[in-house]
SELOVEX-109601 format. One line per 10 residues: their letters; for each residue y, x, z of C-alpha. Coordinates in nm, 2 decimals. Example, Ala and Ser with C-alpha at 12.3 -4.5 7.8 and 13.67 -1.06 7.14 Angstrom:
% residues 2
AS) -0.45/1.23/0.78  -0.11/1.37/0.71
This chain:
% residues 462
MPLNLNATLD) 10.49/10.32/12.48  10.43/10.15/12.14  10.73/10.15/11.89  10.93/9.85/11.90  11.07/9.84/11.54  11.31/9.56/11.58  11.48/9.71/11.88  11.57/10.04/11.68  11.54/9.95/11.32  11.70/9.68/11.12
SIYFFMWPGW) 11.62/9.75/10.75  11.40/9.97/10.54  11.56/10.13/10.22  11.30/10.27/9.95  11.47/10.55/9.74  11.25/10.48/9.41  11.22/10.58/9.06  11.33/10.33/8.81  11.10/10.10/8.64  10.94/9.94/8.94
RTELEANRWH) 10.93/9.58/8.78  10.66/9.72/8.55  10.46/9.92/8.77  10.10/9.85/8.86  10.02/9.76/9.19  10.01/10.12/9.34  10.10/10.31/9.64  10.45/10.21/9.67  10.36/9.85/9.67  10.12/9.87/9.96
WGKRWAERLP) 10.36/10.05/10.16  10.66/9.83/10.07  10.44/9.52/10.14  10.35/9.63/10.48  10.68/9.71/10.58  10.84/9.42/10.46  10.58/9.22/10.67  10.80/9.39/10.98  11.15/9.41/10.85  11.36/9.33/10.57
TVFIQPELPC) 11.29/9.60/10.28  11.52/9.70/9.99  11.38/9.88/9.67  11.65/10.09/9.54  11.64/10.11/9.14  11.90/10.35/9.01  11.91/10.19/8.67  12.25/10.08/8.60  12.52/10.26/8.35  12.82/10.41/8.56
GTRWQTAPEP) 13.09/10.16/8.62  12.89/9.85/8.68  12.89/9.68/8.98  12.54/9.70/9.17  12.36/9.41/9.16  12.07/9.27/9.37  11.75/9.00/9.30  11.45/8.89/9.52  11.11/9.07/9.42  10.91/8.75/9.37
RLANVELLSI) 10.57/8.93/9.40  10.68/9.07/9.76  10.79/8.83/10.07  11.12/8.99/10.23  11.17/9.25/9.98  11.49/9.25/9.78  11.58/9.49/9.46  11.89/9.69/9.49  12.02/9.80/9.12  12.28/10.09/9.16
EASSMVSDEW) 12.42/10.36/8.90  12.16/10.56/8.71  12.13/10.90/8.82  12.27/11.15/8.57  12.05/11.41/8.36  12.35/11.70/8.39  12.30/11.88/8.74  12.66/11.93/8.78  12.70/11.57/8.79  12.47/11.46/9.06
LGVAVRQAGQ) 12.71/11.51/9.35  12.96/11.28/9.16  12.72/11.04/9.11  12.54/11.05/9.44  12.88/10.96/9.60  12.90/10.65/9.41  12.54/10.56/9.47  12.59/10.60/9.84  12.89/10.38/9.85  12.69/10.12/9.64
IVAHMSLRGY) 12.41/10.15/9.90  12.65/10.13/10.16  12.82/9.84/10.04  12.47/9.65/10.02  12.42/9.72/10.37  12.78/9.61/10.49  12.70/9.29/10.31  12.36/9.25/10.47  12.50/9.37/10.81  12.26/9.66/10.84
ERPLFWFYNP) 12.34/9.93/11.05  11.97/10.09/11.17  11.81/10.14/10.83  11.49/10.38/10.81  11.51/10.56/10.43  11.17/10.61/10.27  11.21/10.84/9.98  11.02/10.91/9.66  11.30/11.03/9.37  11.44/11.36/9.42
QLAGPFALIP) 11.71/11.25/9.22  11.84/11.04/9.49  11.83/11.31/9.70  12.21/11.30/9.76  12.24/10.93/9.89  11.95/10.98/10.10  12.14/11.27/10.26  12.49/11.12/10.27  12.44/10.76/10.43  12.35/10.76/10.81
SRARVLHGTE) 12.01/10.64/10.90  11.79/10.63/11.21  11.51/10.83/11.04  11.42/10.97/10.70  11.06/10.98/10.55  10.95/11.17/10.23  10.66/10.97/10.10  10.47/11.26/9.86  10.31/11.10/9.62  10.31/11.38/9.33
NYFDFEGVGK) 10.30/11.73/9.35  10.65/11.80/9.12  10.58/12.16/9.13  10.26/12.13/8.90  10.45/11.94/8.67  10.56/12.07/8.35  10.93/12.06/8.25  11.06/11.99/8.60  11.38/12.21/8.61  11.45/12.40/8.93
DLLNLWCYAA) 11.78/12.19/9.01  11.54/11.91/9.05  11.27/12.08/9.24  11.55/12.23/9.47  11.67/11.83/9.54  11.28/11.75/9.62  11.28/12.06/9.83  11.58/11.96/10.01  11.48/11.60/10.09  11.16/11.71/10.24
ESSDLVICCS) 11.34/11.96/10.48  11.56/11.73/10.56  11.34/11.44/10.62  11.21/11.33/11.00  10.85/11.28/10.87  10.67/11.41/10.56  10.37/11.19/10.43  10.17/11.29/10.16  9.89/11.10/9.96  9.66/11.43/9.88
SGVVSGLKKN) 9.59/11.77/10.01  9.72/11.90/9.67  10.09/11.71/9.73  10.07/11.90/10.11  9.97/12.25/9.93  10.25/12.21/9.72  10.51/12.16/9.97  10.40/12.41/10.25  10.41/12.67/9.94  10.75/12.56/9.83
TQIRDVLLLP) 10.96/12.44/10.16  11.02/12.55/10.53  10.82/12.24/10.65  10.50/12.29/10.83  10.44/11.94/10.99  10.29/11.71/10.74  10.09/11.41/10.77  9.80/11.36/10.52  9.74/10.98/10.47  9.52/10.98/10.14
NGCDFRKYSR) 9.58/10.68/9.89  9.35/10.41/10.03  9.27/10.05/9.94  9.33/9.69/10.06  8.97/9.66/10.17  8.98/9.26/10.25  9.10/9.21/9.87  8.82/9.43/9.72  8.54/9.39/9.91  8.46/9.02/9.80
PSNVKGGWSA) 8.52/8.88/9.44  8.80/8.65/9.38  8.87/8.37/9.17  8.98/8.43/8.80  9.35/8.35/8.69  9.34/8.54/8.36  9.15/8.44/8.02  8.97/8.77/7.99  8.65/8.70/8.17  8.56/8.50/7.88
RLNDWRSMGR) 8.56/8.81/7.66  8.27/8.97/7.84  8.08/8.64/7.90  7.80/8.75/7.59  7.76/9.08/7.79  7.69/8.92/8.09  7.44/8.66/7.96  7.23/8.93/7.79  7.21/9.18/8.12  7.43/9.43/7.96
RLAVFAGNIN) 7.53/9.71/8.19  7.92/9.75/8.22  8.15/10.05/8.27  8.50/9.95/8.37  8.83/10.17/8.38  9.14/10.00/8.52  9.50/10.15/8.54  9.75/10.28/8.30  9.62/10.41/7.99  9.83/10.71/7.89
ERLDFELIET) 9.81/11.10/7.87  9.60/11.17/8.15  9.31/11.02/8.02  9.02/11.23/7.82  9.02/11.01/7.53  8.76/11.29/7.35  8.54/11.21/7.64  8.57/10.84/7.66  8.51/10.83/7.26  8.20/11.04/7.33
LAARYTDIGF) 8.06/10.82/7.59  8.12/10.50/7.38  7.94/10.67/7.08  7.66/10.81/7.28  7.56/10.51/7.50  7.58/10.21/7.26  7.37/10.00/7.50  7.65/10.03/7.78  7.95/9.82/7.75  8.31/10.00/7.83
VFAGPVDTTH) 8.56/9.78/7.98  8.93/9.91/7.97  9.21/9.71/8.15  9.57/9.81/8.20  9.89/9.87/7.97  9.82/10.11/7.68  10.10/10.38/7.60  10.07/10.61/7.33  10.39/10.77/7.34  10.31/11.10/7.46
LSDAQRCSWR) 9.95/11.13/7.28  9.84/11.42/7.04  9.73/11.32/6.72  9.40/11.41/6.81  9.44/11.18/7.12  9.54/10.89/6.91  9.27/10.93/6.66  9.00/10.92/6.97  9.15/10.61/7.11  9.16/10.45/6.76
NVELATNVRI) 8.79/10.54/6.73  8.74/10.38/7.07  8.93/10.07/6.99  8.70/10.04/6.68  8.38/10.05/6.89  8.17/9.74/6.91  8.06/9.84/7.27  8.43/9.85/7.40  8.65/9.57/7.51  9.03/9.64/7.58
LGRLPVEDLP) 9.16/9.34/7.80  9.52/9.48/7.83  9.70/9.43/8.17  9.55/9.17/8.39  9.69/9.01/8.69  9.66/9.21/9.02  9.48/8.92/9.14  9.20/8.94/8.89  9.10/9.29/8.95  8.85/9.25/9.23
ALYWSCDVGI) 8.66/8.99/9.02  8.67/9.22/8.71  8.50/9.51/8.94  8.26/9.28/9.09  8.14/9.16/8.73  8.07/9.55/8.61  7.84/9.79/8.70  7.98/10.13/8.75  8.35/10.24/8.78  8.48/10.53/8.56
IPYRTDLPKV) 8.76/10.76/8.58  8.78/10.97/8.27  9.08/11.20/8.35  9.16/11.52/8.18  9.06/11.83/8.35  9.32/12.07/8.19  9.62/11.94/8.39  9.69/12.09/8.71  9.88/11.79/8.83  9.57/11.58/8.80
VENGFPLKAL) 9.29/11.85/8.90  9.50/11.99/9.21  9.65/11.66/9.36  9.46/11.35/9.19  9.36/11.09/9.41  9.41/10.77/9.23  9.40/10.42/9.41  9.14/10.29/9.20  8.86/10.50/9.32  8.84/10.34/9.64
EMAAAGLPVV) 8.94/10.00/9.55  8.62/10.01/9.30  8.42/10.12/9.58  8.53/9.88/9.78  8.42/9.61/9.53  8.09/9.78/9.55  8.06/9.98/9.25  7.96/10.34/9.23  8.24/10.53/9.10  8.21/10.84/8.88
ASLMKPLKEA) 8.54/11.05/8.83  8.65/11.36/8.66  8.74/11.69/8.87  9.03/11.61/9.10  8.99/11.81/9.40  9.15/11.60/9.69  8.94/11.30/9.57  8.59/11.51/9.68  8.72/11.41/10.04  8.61/11.07/9.96
AGAVTVVADA) 8.25/11.19/9.87  8.01/10.92/9.93  8.23/10.66/9.81  8.34/10.87/9.48  8.12/11.08/9.28  8.34/11.40/9.12  8.21/11.57/8.82  8.30/11.92/8.73  8.32/11.86/8.30  8.25/11.64/8.06
AAFSAAILTH) 7.86/11.70/8.05  7.79/11.62/8.40  8.02/11.30/8.36  7.80/11.20/8.08  7.51/11.24/8.26  7.65/11.05/8.58  7.70/10.74/8.37  7.35/10.71/8.31  7.23/10.75/8.71  7.52/10.53/8.86
SRRSRSQEQR) 7.47/10.15/8.87  7.51/9.87/9.12  7.17/9.77/9.01  7.00/10.08/9.16  7.22/10.14/9.42  7.05/10.20/9.76  7.13/10.02/10.08  7.22/10.36/10.24  7.47/10.45/9.96  7.62/10.11/9.96
ALAERICRAS) 7.70/10.12/10.38  7.81/10.48/10.35  8.08/10.38/10.06  8.19/10.08/10.26  8.26/10.28/10.60  8.47/10.51/10.38  8.67/10.24/10.20  8.70/10.06/10.56  8.85/10.34/10.72  9.12/10.40/10.43
DYDLLFDRML) 9.23/10.06/10.48  9.61/10.08/10.42  9.65/9.84/10.75  9.47/10.15/10.93  9.68/10.42/10.71  10.00/10.20/10.81  9.93/10.21/11.19  9.88/10.59/11.17  10.21/10.66/11.01  10.37/10.42/11.29
QSLGPRIDEV) 10.23/10.63/11.55  10.37/10.96/11.41  10.70/10.83/11.30  10.79/10.65/11.64  10.90/10.96/11.83  11.09/11.08/11.54  11.31/10.78/11.51  11.67/10.82/11.68  11.71/10.53/11.91  12.09/10.61/11.96
QSRPASLEHF) 12.27/10.62/11.63  12.22/10.66/11.26  12.32/10.97/11.12  12.35/11.18/10.80  12.16/11.48/10.70  12.29/11.84/10.70  12.53/11.89/10.41  12.51/12.25/10.52  12.15/12.25/10.41  12.22/12.06/10.11
VNRIGLVRYR) 12.46/12.35/9.98  12.22/12.60/10.07  11.92/12.43/9.82  12.13/12.37/9.57  12.36/12.69/9.58  12.71/12.74/9.64  12.79/12.79/9.27  12.65/12.46/9.17  12.80/12.28/9.48  13.15/12.38/9.36
LALQQLAAPP) 13.09/12.27/9.01  13.01/11.95/9.15  13.29/11.91/9.36  13.49/11.98/9.04  13.33/11.69/8.88  13.48/11.46/9.16  13.81/11.55/9.05  13.77/11.51/8.68  13.98/11.21/8.55  13.81/10.90/8.44
SAPQRLRDLT) 13.68/10.85/8.07  13.89/10.66/7.86  13.66/10.33/7.87  13.70/10.36/8.26  14.09/10.39/8.24  14.12/10.09/8.02  13.88/9.89/8.25  14.07/9.99/8.55  14.42/9.88/8.37  14.30/9.56/8.28
RYRVGALLGL) 14.20/9.52/8.62  14.53/9.61/8.73  14.72/9.38/8.49  14.49/9.07/8.55  14.52/9.13/8.91  14.89/9.14/8.88  14.91/8.83/8.69  14.69/8.64/8.93  14.96/8.78/9.17  15.22/8.54/9.01
VPARLRRMAP) 15.00/8.23/9.05  15.12/8.04/9.36  14.87/8.00/9.63  14.84/7.66/9.63  14.75/7.65/9.26  14.50/7.94/9.30  14.33/7.74/9.56  14.29/7.46/9.33  14.11/7.66/9.09  13.71/7.54/9.05
QPIKRLARRW) 13.48/7.79/9.23  13.32/7.94/8.93  13.67/8.07/8.80  13.74/8.21/9.17  13.38/8.38/9.16  13.44/8.54/8.81  13.79/8.64/8.94  13.64/8.80/9.28  13.36/8.97/9.06  13.62/9.10/8.81
LS) 13.86/9.27/9.05  13.56/9.41/9.30
């Protein structure tokens, strides 16, 4: 029997990392968009200072999606439980205001494992987009929360075989649904009208018939800047196009030097961040897609499956990518090379202009089969039998204690009993005094107060 979503669920809550507003159109976008086409969807953003009331705002880019800002997670592990209780209270207050009683939880951020467990829901889904076990500097406490969230979920979805491997090695779960990153095939398989002014910057290259290589995405420490510098210097007849936000915060001095040289090259155009609606047009105006990532980062080599690979392929581009083992599963749509020398050689032999009809057809079949609409349907088939149709329920507190350790749990409980800080005490005292003064105002006079004043008082005292 097909799953009747509206009969079993009334809302979807995404437990996300902060910073959603500036994210590119990535994995969370595609899944959130498709959930919102079926049910009210809420993106949780842990971003507010302690003591700040939760806030909501509509997501202007996605219909039926609401942003819920709650207290930011603490970097001190002993404080996590106390923060989690307050975060849970804020989320439940939002549910109560909206009348939601049958939510489904969709999980990304291990720092939100507390409210993810404490609040009753009809089902919990962990969406593994990163293998945190391969990340440098991730503490054991955070990994334990990630493990707990996975082991407490009714369904675990992973976007690459590397993420599957990391979870199976480090948790008790064995039942994992592998749904590799896909593409919005209908969007990318045909060129679109251009909204930004970037296209004019490529007109001279296009008019002279120059071959164009394109990369679109975050330009940050994952890129192999030395390789990019080498390619631009070696192939001066190729125009290299880079689109996306540039973040040099975590680059080494050598990487910054390479990027500066790339910026100065006459056969390089850096377009900045483009409207997401323009990406199909960008790809259709180029000859080869490139993904020159570093091969010394296990989190990339073992787990990488960037969305841009199939998006470029859906737009008819041959794609050359540095070594990412999960991406080899898309062979036929993407050429994965082992090292810089192979990457450099593949640039010369891959072009939209010289691609055979058989190669185009194979890439199209792979991209069609990876359309997010199909992936979403596969997820629903697996999720349906796991949803509790009777009642919402919290996760296991005993399991939570076992994962973080009894000593850590006791320390966290002690934090709950700690007195409030001086600023919080002052705020509470002020609220009490204001409330007492308002109580002295006769009711008939309070009713005469303008609505803005009433709203301000309610907001202050809530």
